[in-house]
N, C-alpha and C positions, 0 to 999 in steps of 0.2 A: 681702165678699157682693154687697154692692149693685155693685163692679164687672161682678162676672158676673153678676148680675139685669140687669143696664143690656147688658149685651154680648151679651146673649141675646133679650133682649127688644125691645132697640131699635138696638144693635149692629148686626147681623149682617146686620137692614134695612136699615142706612147702607151697608153694603159692598156689597151689593148694587145699591143706589140707583146708587152711585159708578160699582161697574162697568156697570150698565148705559147711562147716561151720559155713559161717557168717550171719548170727541173718537176716540181708538184703533179700539173694538170701532167704531163709527159708519162709519168710515171703510172696516176691511174688511170687513164687511157690506152696505158698498153699495159696493164696487168688485165682489163677488161676483154681487150682485145683477144689476147696471149689465151685467156682462159675461156673465156666463149668459143674461140676455137676449139680449145683441147675437150672442151662436150661434144662440141661435133663429128669432131674426130673417131671420139667415144662411141657416140648413138653412130655413128656409119660403121663400125667395127661389131657393133651388138647387131644391126642388120645383117651384113655381112657373116657375119657368125650363124645369124639365124638361116640364113641361105645357106652354108655351107656344114651345116651341124654334124655333119657323119665325120668330116677329115679333120675337124677338133673341137676337143675336150669342153674347151673356155674360153670365153673371147678374151680370157686376162691374160689366154697364150698366145694374141694376134701383137705381132710388132706396131708398136706404137697406140696403144692402151695404157691409160692413164686412169688408174685405178682413183684418186684424189682431185681429179678434174672437178668434178661438180664441188665438193668443197672450196679447191681453191677461187671458181668462180661464185662460192659465195663469199666468201671472204673480198676477193674483188671489188663485190659491188658493196658491200658495206663499205669498203674504201672510200668511192666512188662517192656515194649518200655523205659518208663523212668530210668526204673532200675541204681541206682548209685551204687556202690560197697565200701567202706572204704579200702579194700586191698593192692592195688597198694598204695596209699599216706602212709600208716601205713610200708609198707616196704620200699619206698620210703624214710624214714626217720632214715634208719638205714645205708642209705647210707655213711656217713662219721664215720662210726661205727665204730671198729677191725671189723674183722671176729670173733675171742673170742668172743665179745659182739653179733655178729648177729646168731651164732650156739647158748651159751645159749639163744637167745630170741627164736627161733626155734624150740626149746624143750620145753617150759612151755605149760601149759596146753591150748587149745583155750577154751576163757572164753567169756560170751556176754560183759564182764566188758570190756574186751581186747578191742572194737570196740566202746564204749563207751567216749574214754579216748581223 
């Protein structure tokens, strides 16, 4: 009963915190955001180029234009689609441990090394 109570009151919050702070999630989200922004910049540069066509020969000449932005975004989208997080496996490794060990483990700071072991 104590194990169930702890899991429902504190354990689930711990799992969510682990997932939220995981380096794996941080990387795929950052890659998506950065590449979406690069594609938006390219779109705006192309729109600006069309408007100022007489003064610039190519949108590629405009500072900030990233020719590989769309390819990089596609790679980031694929990485997000293939995303795998190690948190469930880390938590599953505690299944045979006593509640005192699980509680102690859940109170440790969440650091990158936690995911590399």
